[in-house]
VOBA-1610 file (N, C-alpha, C; in pm, whole numbers, padded with zeros to 5 digits, always signed):
BEGIN
Met+02893+13444+23186Met+02905+13348+23076Met+02777+13270+23062Ser+02739+13240+22940Ser+02617+13162+22919Ser+02646+13018+22948Pro+02546+12945+23000Pro+02568+12804+23032Pro+02597+12722+22907Val+02675+12618+22924Val+02704+12527+22814Val+02583+12441+22788Pro+02533+12437+22665Pro+02415+12356+22634Pro+02438+12210+22671Gly+02330+12143+22710Gly+02342+12004+22751Gly+02401+11915+22645Gly+02365+11939+22517Gly+02420+11859+22408Gly+02570+11873+22397Ser+02620+11996+22419Ser+02764+12019+22411Ser+02837+11947+22524Arg+02774+11948+22642Arg+02837+11878+22754Arg+02844+11728+22727Arg+02736+11675+22671Arg+02736+11532+22642Arg+02841+11498+22536Thr+02853+11585+22433Thr+02953+11563+22329Thr+03094+11567+22388Ala+03119+11664+22475Ala+03249+11675+22538Ala+03279+11551+22623Ala+03177+11504+22694Ala+03196+11386+22779Ala+03232+11263+22695Leu+03179+11257+22574Leu+03210+11145+22486Leu+03348+11160+22423Leu+03388+11284+22391Leu+03512+11307+22321Leu+03635+11298+22412Leu+03618+11336+22538Leu+03734+11339+22627Leu+03800+11202+22643Pro+03724+11095+22667Pro+03791+10963+22677Pro+03860+10923+22548Ala+03799+10958+22433Ala+03862+10925+22305Ala+03992+11002+22287Ala+03991+11129+22326Ala+04112+11210+22315Ala+04221+11157+22408Ala+04183+11116+22528Ala+04280+11061+22623Ala+04341+10932+22569Ala+04256+10848+22510Ala+04305+10722+22455Ala+04401+10747+22339Ala+04367+10847+22255Ala+04453+10880+22141Ala+04589+10931+22188Ala+04588+11016+22291Ala+04714+11068+22344Ala+04797+10956+22406His+04728+10859+22467His+04798+10746+22530His+04872+10662+22428Ile+04807+10631+22317Ile+04862+10535+22223Ile+04940+10599+22109Ala+04933+10731+22094Ala+04998+10798+21981Ala+05145+10764+21966Pro+05224+10759+22075Pro+05367+10726+22057Pro+05392+10588+21998Ala+05291+10501+21997Ala+05311+10368+21939Ala+05342+10374+21791Ala+05315+10490+21727Ala+05350+10505+21586Ala+05500+10494+21564Thr+05578+10513+21669Thr+05723+10498+21656Thr+05764+10354+21633Trp+05668+10260+21642Trp+05696+10120+21611Trp+05739+10106+21465Leu+05693+10197+21378Leu+05726+10192+21237Leu+05874+10229+21218Pro+05955+10140+21166Pro+06099+10164+21164Pro+06142+10282+21078Gly+06074+10305+20964Gly+06114+10415+20877Gly+06102+10551+20945Pro+05981+10589+20990Pro+05966+10717+21060Pro+06050+10726+21187Arg+06064+10613+21258Arg+06143+10617+21381Arg+06288+10653+21354Ala+06349+10588+21256Ala+06489+10616+21227Ala+06509+10758+21178Leu+06412+10809+21102Leu+06425+10942+21044Leu+06398+11051+21146Leu+06291+11036+21224Leu+06246+11143+21313Leu+06298+11130+21456Phe+06323+11005+21499Phe+06365+10982+21637Phe+06486+10889+21641Pro+06602+10934+21592Pro+06719+10844+21586Pro+06761+10792+21723Gly+06743+10871+21829Gly+06777+10821+21961Gly+06689+10706+22002Leu+06561+10715+21971Leu+06467+10607+22002Leu+06497+10483+21917Ala+06547+10504+21797Ala+06583+10392+21709Ala+06715+10328+21750Gly+06784+10386+21848Gly+06911+10331+21892Gly+07026+10364+21801Thr+07019+10478+21733Thr+07129+10518+21645Thr+07247+10566+21728Gly+07362+10505+21705Gly+07482+10540+21780Gly+07597+10576+21689Arg+07719+10558+21740Arg+07836+10597+21660Arg+07850+10506+21539Arg+07907+10561+21434Arg+07901+10500+21301Arg+07963+10361+21292Arg+08068+10336+21365Arg+08140+10210+21349Arg+08100+10108+21454His+07987+10129+21518His+07945+10038+21625His+07806+09985+21597Ile+07783+09859+21635Ile+07651+09797+21631Ile+07615+09756+21774Ala+07499+09799+21820Ala+07452+09758+21953Ala+07370+09630+21937Leu+07409+09527+22009Leu+07340+09397+22005Leu+07253+09385+22129Thr+07124+09364+22110Thr+07031+09358+22223Thr+06942+09235+22214Phe+06901+09186+22332Phe+06814+09069+22342Phe+06698+09101+22436Asp+06578+09056+22398Asp+06458+09078+22479Asp+06405+08947+22535Asp+06322+08961+22639Asp+06231+08858+22693Asp+06291+08765+22797Gly+06419+08778+22832Gly+06475+08696+22938Gly+06446+08757+23075Pro+06506+08696+23176Pro+06598+08582+23171Pro+06524+08450+23160Asp+06584+08357+23089Asp+06527+08224+23071Asp+06632+08122+23114Pro+06602+08037+23211Pro+06705+07945+23262Pro+06748+07840+23161Val+06667+07817+23059Val+06703+07717+22958Val+06786+07779+22847Ser+06738+07889+22789Ser+06801+07944+22669Ser+06904+08053+22695Thr+06882+08139+22793Thr+06975+08250+22815Thr+07119+08204+22836Pro+07145+08099+22918Pro+07284+08054+22933Pro+07349+08012+22801Arg+07269+07961+22708Arg+07325+07923+22578Arg+07373+08047+22502Phe+07299+08156+22514Phe+07341+08281+22449Phe+07465+08338+22518Leu+07470+08328+22649Leu+07588+08378+22720Leu+07713+08301+22676Asp+07701+08170+22662Asp+07815+08091+22616Asp+07856+08130+22474Ala+07757+08147+22387Ala+07787+08183+22248Ala+07854+08319+22240Leu+07808+08413+22317Leu+07867+08547+22317Leu+08009+08544+22372Asp+08031+08462+22476Asp+08166+08445+22527Asp+08259+08395+22416Gly+08213+08296+22342Gly+08295+08239+22236Gly+08325+08339+22125Leu+08236+08434+22105Leu+08254+08536+22001Leu+08328+08658+22053Gly+08347+08665+22184Gly+08412+08782+22241Gly+08326+08907+22231Val+08194+08891+22250Val+08099+09002+22235Val+08018+09018+22362Gln+07995+09141+22400Gln+07901+09173+22507Gln+07778+09238+22447Ala+07665+09226+22518Ala+07538+09274+22464Ala+07454+09335+22576Thr+07338+09386+22539Thr+07242+09439+22636Thr+07120+09348+22638Phe+07082+09302+22756Phe+06967+09213+22773Phe+06854+09290+22842Phe+06739+09298+22775Phe+06621+09363+22832Phe+06537+09257+22904Leu+06524+09273+23035Leu+06467+09169+23120Leu+06324+09199+23161Val+06246+09092+23173Val+06108+09100+23224Val+06114+09079+23375Gly+06059+09175+23450Gly+06077+09177+23595Gly+06030+09052+23668Glu+05913+09000+23628Glu+05862+08885+23701Glu+05952+08763+23686His+06033+08758+23581His+06126+08647+23562His+06263+08678+23622Val+06291+08805+23643Val+06413+08842+23715Val+06410+08781+23855Val+06297+08795+23924Val+06290+08744+24061Val+06277+08592+24065Arg+06233+08530+23956Arg+06223+08384+23952Arg+06356+08318+23918His+06441+08389+23846His+06567+08329+23800His+06684+08422+23833Pro+06705+08450+23959Pro+06810+08545+23996Pro+06950+08500+23956Ala+06976+08368+23958Ala+07110+08320+23924Ala+07145+08354+23779Val+07046+08346+23690Val+07071+08379+23549Val+07103+08527+23534Val+07032+08610+23609Val+07057+08754+23604Val+07198+08785+23651Arg+07236+08728+23764Arg+07370+08755+23817Arg+07479+08704+23722Glu+07455+08590+23661Glu+07554+08535+23568Glu+07568+08623+23444Thr+07458+08679+23398Thr+07463+08768+23283Thr+07553+08888+23311Val+07539+08946+23429Val+07622+09060+23468Val+07766+09015+23490Arg+07785+08898+23552Arg+07920+08850+23579Arg+08001+08837+23451Arg+07932+08803+23342Arg+08002+08786+23215Arg+08018+08918+23139Gly+07981+09027+23202Gly+08010+09159+23144Gly+07901+09221+23061His+07782+09160+23060His+07674+09215+22979His+07597+09323+23056Glu+07523+09401+22980Glu+07445+09511+23035Glu+07298+09469+23045Leu+07229+09517+23149Leu+07089+09483+23169Leu+07000+09606+23146Gly+06887+09583+23080Gly+06786+09686+23061Gly+06652+09635+23111Val+06554+09722+23114Val+06420+09691+23165Val+06324+09670+23049His+06251+09558+23054His+06151+09526+22951His+06011+09520+23011Gly+05996+09584+23129Gly+05867+09581+23198Gly+05862+09470+23301Trp+05764+09480+23390Trp+05745+09373+23489Trp+05676+09253+23427Arg+05581+09279+23339Arg+05511+09175+23264Arg+05524+09206+23116His+05503+09107+23033His+05515+09125+22888His+05374+09138+22830Asp+05315+09255+22850Asp+05176+09273+22807Asp+05164+09389+22709Arg+05048+09396+22645Arg+05020+09504+22549Arg+04941+09614+22621Pro+04988+09739+22610Pro+04931+09848+22690Pro+04820+09924+22618Trp+04710+09856+22587Trp+04608+09925+22508Trp+04531+10030+22589His+04525+10014+22720His+04449+10107+22803His+04543+10187+22892Pro+04518+10318+22908Pro+04604+10400+22994Pro+04607+10346+23136Ala+04727+10335+23192Ala+04744+10287+23330Ala+04876+10341+23382Phe+04887+10473+23391Phe+05015+10535+23425Phe+05064+10491+23562Val+04976+10488+23661Val+05020+10452+23796Val+05075+10311+23797Arg+05003+10218+23733Arg+05052+10080+23729Arg+05184+10070+23652Asp+05193+10139+23537Asp+05317+10135+23459Asp+05435+10188+23540Ala+05412+10300+23610Ala+05520+10358+23689Ala+05564+10263+23800Glu+05468+10201+23865Glu+05501+10108+23973Glu+05577+09986+23921Glu+05532+09932+23807Glu+05593+09809+23758Glu+05732+09832+23700Ile+05752+09944+23631Ile+05885+09974+23580Ile+05981+09998+23695Ala+05937+10077+23795Ala+06022+10102+23912Ala+06050+09973+23987Arg+05953+09883+23992Arg+05972+09755+24061Arg+06077+09671+23991Thr+06079+09674+23858Thr+06179+09599+23783Thr+06318+09659+23803Val+06326+09791+23802Val+06455+09857+23828Val+06509+09814+23964Arg+06423+09814+24066Arg+06467+09776+24201Arg+06513+09631+24205Ala+06439+09543+24136Ala+06474+09401+24138Ala+06612+09378+24076Val+06638+09443+23963Val+06768+09429+23897Val+06879+09486+23985His+06855+09603+24040His+06956+09667+24125His+06985+09584+24249Asp+06880+09532+24312Asp+06900+09453+24434Asp+06980+09327+24407Leu+06961+09266+24289Leu+07031+09142+24257Leu+07176+09165+24214Thr+07201+09275+24144Thr+07330+09291+24078Thr+07413+09409+24131Gly+07348+09502+24199Gly+07418+09623+24241Gly+07432+09725+24130His+07375+09693+24011His+07380+09783+23897His+07239+09837+23869Arg+07231+09967+23847Arg+07102+10027+23814Arg+07086+10032+23662Pro+06978+09975+23608Pro+06959+09979+23463Pro+06951+10121+23409Arg+06992+10135+23285Arg+06988+10265+23218Arg+06881+10272+23111Trp+06844+10156+23054Trp+06762+10152+22934Trp+06625+10089+22960Tyr+06528+10131+22880Tyr+06394+10072+22883Tyr+06349+10044+22741Arg+06293+09926+22720Arg+06228+09892+22592Arg+06092+09831+22625Pro+05983+09890+22577Pro+05850+09838+22610Pro+05824+09703+22543Pro+05746+09616+22607Pro+05710+09489+22543Pro+05647+09512+22406Tyr+05683+09428+22310Tyr+05636+09436+22172Tyr+05680+09565+22104Gly+05762+09647+22169Gly+05802+09774+22111Gly+05689+09876+22105Ile+05582+09851+22181Ile+05466+09942+22179Ile+05487+10048+22287Leu+05527+10166+22243Leu+05553+10275+22336Leu+05427+10360+22352Thr+05389+10387+22474Thr+05275+10475+22502Thr+05324+10595+22583Thr+05239+10695+22589Thr+05273+10814+22669Thr+05300+10775+22813Gly+05214+10689+22870Gly+05229+10649+23009Gly+05358+10575+23034Arg+05394+10483+22946Arg+05516+10406+22967Arg+05641+10489+22941Trp+05634+10580+22848Trp+05747+10670+22826Trp+05769+10758+22948Arg+05661+10813+23002Arg+05672+10896+23123Arg+05719+10813+23242Ala+05668+10692+23254Ala+05708+10606+23366Ala+05856+10572+23358Ala+05906+10546+23238Ala+06047+10515+23222Ala+06133+10636+23259Arg+06093+10752+23215Arg+06169+10873+23249Arg+06168+10896+23400Arg+06053+10873+23459Arg+06043+10891+23604Arg+06137+10797+23678Ala+06159+10679+23622Ala+06250+10581+23683Ala+06396+10604+23645Gly+06423+10710+23569Gly+06559+10741+23528Gly+06610+10658+23412Leu+06517+10604+23331Leu+06554+10518+23219Leu+06540+10593+23087Arg+06623+10555+22992Arg+06612+10607+22856Arg+06548+10500+22768Thr+06444+10536+22696Thr+06373+10441+22610Thr+06447+10425+22478Val+06464+10301+22435Val+06527+10272+22307Val+06458+10153+22244Leu+06435+10160+22115Leu+06375+10048+22041Leu+06487+09980+21960Trp+06482+09986+21827Trp+06585+09919+21748Trp+06581+09972+21606Ser+06682+09937+21527Ser+06684+09975+21386Ser+06686+09854+21294Ala+06715+09736+21348Ala+06714+09612+21269Ala+06674+09497+21360Trp+06596+09404+21306Trp+06557+09287+21385Trp+06563+09162+21298Gly+06560+09048+21365Gly+06573+08923+21292Gly+06444+08848+21270Arg+06331+08902+21320Arg+06203+08829+21317Arg+06224+08685+21364Asp+06297+08674+21472Asp+06337+08543+21523Asp+06234+08480+21615Trp+06119+08545+21630Trp+06016+08492+21721Trp+05915+08403+21649Thr+05928+08386+21517Thr+05830+08312+21439Thr+05865+08164+21432Ala+05764+08083+21407Ala+05783+07938+21403Ala+05872+07895+21286Asp+05874+07973+21179Asp+05952+07934+21061Asp+06088+08003+21055Ala+06128+08072+21162Ala+06259+08138+21163Ala+06371+08035+21159Thr+06475+08067+21086Thr+06595+07984+21079Thr+06716+08076+21098Pro+06833+08019+21129Pro+06952+08105+21138Pro+06975+08186+21010Glu+06947+08125+20896Glu+06967+08196+20769Glu+06867+08310+20752Ser+06741+08287+20790Ser+06640+08393+20775Ser+06666+08508+20872Val+06711+08474+20993Val+06742+08578+21091Val+06858+08664+21042Arg+06961+08598+20993Arg+07077+08672+20942Arg+07037+08763+20826Ala+06958+08712+20732Ala+06918+08791+20615Ala+06830+08908+20655Arg+06741+08885+20752Arg+06649+08992+20792Arg+06723+09104+20863Val+06818+09070+20947Val+06899+09173+21013Val+06979+09250+20909Ala+07044+09177+20818Ala+07130+09241+20718Ala+07053+09338+20630Ala+06925+09311+20607Ala+06846+09398+20520Ala+06834+09540+20573Asp+06836+09557+20705Asp+06815+09689+20764Asp+06936+09743+20840Leu+07040+09663+20854Leu+07149+09703+20942Leu+07245+09797+20872Arg+07277+09905+20940Arg+07377+10002+20897Arg+07466+10036+21016Gly+07582+10092+20989Gly+07668+10135+21097Gly+07595+10230+21190Gly+07612+10209+21321Gly+07540+10289+21419Gly+07405+10233+21456Gly+07370+10114+21405Gly+07238+10058+21429Gly+07230+09974+21557Thr+07106+09946+21596Thr+07077+09860+21711Thr+06999+09738+21664Val+07047+09620+21697Val+06986+09494+21655Val+06900+09438+21767Leu+06780+09395+21732Leu+06690+09328+21826Leu+06682+09179+21795Leu+06717+09097+21896Leu+06696+08953+21892Leu+06632+08912+22024His+06601+08782+22039His+06535+08733+22160His+06610+08611+22213Asp+06634+08612+22344Asp+06705+08499+22406Asp+06608+08405+22477Ser+06479+08417+22447Ser+06378+08331+22508Ser+06261+08315+22412Asp+06193+08201+22422Asp+06072+08180+22341Asp+05946+08188+22427Arg+05958+08250+22543Arg+05847+08253+22638Arg+05723+08322+22580Tyr+05743+08418+22493Tyr+05630+08493+22437Tyr+05621+08476+22286Ser+05680+08369+22236Ser+05683+08349+22091Ser+05677+08200+22059Ala+05708+08165+21935Ala+05695+08025+21893Ala+05793+07936+21969Pro+05746+07821+22018Pro+05834+07731+22095Pro+05960+07695+22018Gly+06073+07711+22085Gly+06200+07672+22025Gly+06260+07772+21927Cys+06192+07885+21905Cys+06241+07976+21802Cys+06374+08041+21839Trp+06410+08039+21967Trp+06537+08100+22008Trp+06656+08032+21942His+06638+07907+21900His+06748+07837+21833His+06790+07910+21705Ala+06695+07975+21638Ala+06726+08047+21515Ala+06816+08166+21543Ala+06784+08242+21648Ala+06868+08357+21684Ala+07006+08312+21728Leu+07009+08207+21809Leu+07137+08156+21858Leu+07224+08109+21741Gly+07162+08038+21648Gly+07237+07988+21534Gly+07286+08098+21441Ala+07215+08211+21440Ala+07254+08321+21352Ala+07367+08406+21408Leu+07390+08399+21538Leu+07485+08491+21603Leu+07625+08490+21540Pro+07688+08374+21520Pro+07825+08378+21465Pro+07833+08449+21330Ala+07737+08423+21243Ala+07740+08487+21111Ala+07712+08636+21121Leu+07621+08675+21210Leu+07591+08817+21225Leu+07713+08894+21274Val+07781+08839+21373Val+07900+08906+21425Val+08009+08909+21319Arg+08024+08798+21248Arg+08126+08793+21142Arg+08096+08895+21033Asp+07969+08908+20993Asp+07933+09006+20891Asp+07968+09147+20934Cys+07938+09177+21060Cys+07967+09312+21111Cys+08117+09338+21112Arg+08193+09243+21159Arg+08338+09262+21168Arg+08402+09274+21030Arg+08351+09199+20935Arg+08404+09210+20799Arg+08377+09349+20741Ala+08268+09410+20786Ala+08233+09546+20741Ala+08304+09654+20823Gly+08391+09611+20914Gly+08465+09706+20995Gly+08385+09763+21110Leu+08283+09689+21153Leu+08196+09737+21260Leu+08221+09659+21388Glu+08228+09731+21497Glu+08241+09670+21630Glu+08102+09634+21681Val+08090+09523+21752Val+07962+09479+21808Val+07972+09483+21960Gly+07873+09544+22025Gly+07878+09554+22170Gly+07745+09597+22228Pro+07742+09630+22356Pro+07618+09670+22423Pro+07584+09817+22397Leu+07464+09855+22439Leu+07421+09993+22421Leu+07509+10091+22497Arg+07564+10049+22609Arg+07647+10142+22687Arg+07771+10187+22609Ala+07813+10107+22509Ala+07929+10143+22428Ala+07890+10208+22296His+07760+10226+22276His+07709+10271+22146His+07735+10420+22126Gly+07712+10500+22228Gly+07735+10643+22218Gly+07632+10711+22132Pro+07627+10842+22137Pro+07534+10917+22052Pro+07582+10916+21908Ala+07488+10933+21816Ala+07524+10943+21675Ala+07592+11076+21651Pro+07713+11079+21591Pro+07779+11206+21566Pro+07706+11285+21459Ala+07704+11415+21472Ala+07641+11500+21372Ala+07724+11498+21245Pro+07662+11492+21125Pro+07739+11493+21001Pro+07809+11627+20981Ala+07924+11624+20918Ala+07994+11746+20887Ala+07918+11823+20781Pro+07942+11955+20769Pro+07871+12035+20668Pro+07885+11974+20528Gly+07771+11953+20465Gly+07768+11896+20331Gly+07779+11746+20328Glu+07790+11681+20444Glu+07803+11536+20452Glu+07669+11471+20480Ala+07638+11361+20410Ala+07513+11290+20434Ala+07525+11212+20564Pro+07413+11190+20634Pro+07417+11108+20756Pro+07471+10969+20725Ala+07540+10911+20821Ala+07598+10778+20802Ala+07492+10674+20785Arg+07523+10574+20701Arg+07433+10460+20684Arg+07513+10334+20705
//
């Protein structure tokens, strides 16, 4: 074989890191709700038609999370809470109380960071560390993973699978992390995208968002649950969501 010209080697050396970076970040395109729901319904959290999965990110928070637990008790609803590992070990009592009240726990990473650079070994270690922390505290092994900010990368997807977790994002959210969020705006934003079989994203902490914004999500909960029930939809955790049933021949997918 003839030797590779020096210019070609230099070009390859420059292109390889760019290609690796592109492969790392490419799954982040699933952040877009339209393509996600159409192409990756499992990732969008699409479940059985008459059920809505209610999920919360960014806890546990010793100030706000108990308020959500009380509100959910009053509504007779259970949900799935995606926890940040470093706060799991800081607030173990909140984690145990969440499980005691019948809610499901998922993994939201050890830290709430943006994964712009490939770091598979670190991602694998941190996701596994969070799984262990939750299991050690509660005796329950998490089933679900949702990446911080919903930014899914190849490394984090592989790390979650390696830890035995299924990655799920959402199909409707309340934009409840903003400073101008209100219970009314959260309710309207969820309603705009919510269909039977959908997964709702809210936040039970303001640790990574506008101070006090969790009040908007908390205030919206009664109306959101009432809206779903009036539409004949059950509200519960992801564990009760089930897979989306295949449409019958000639039948359009459920909305």
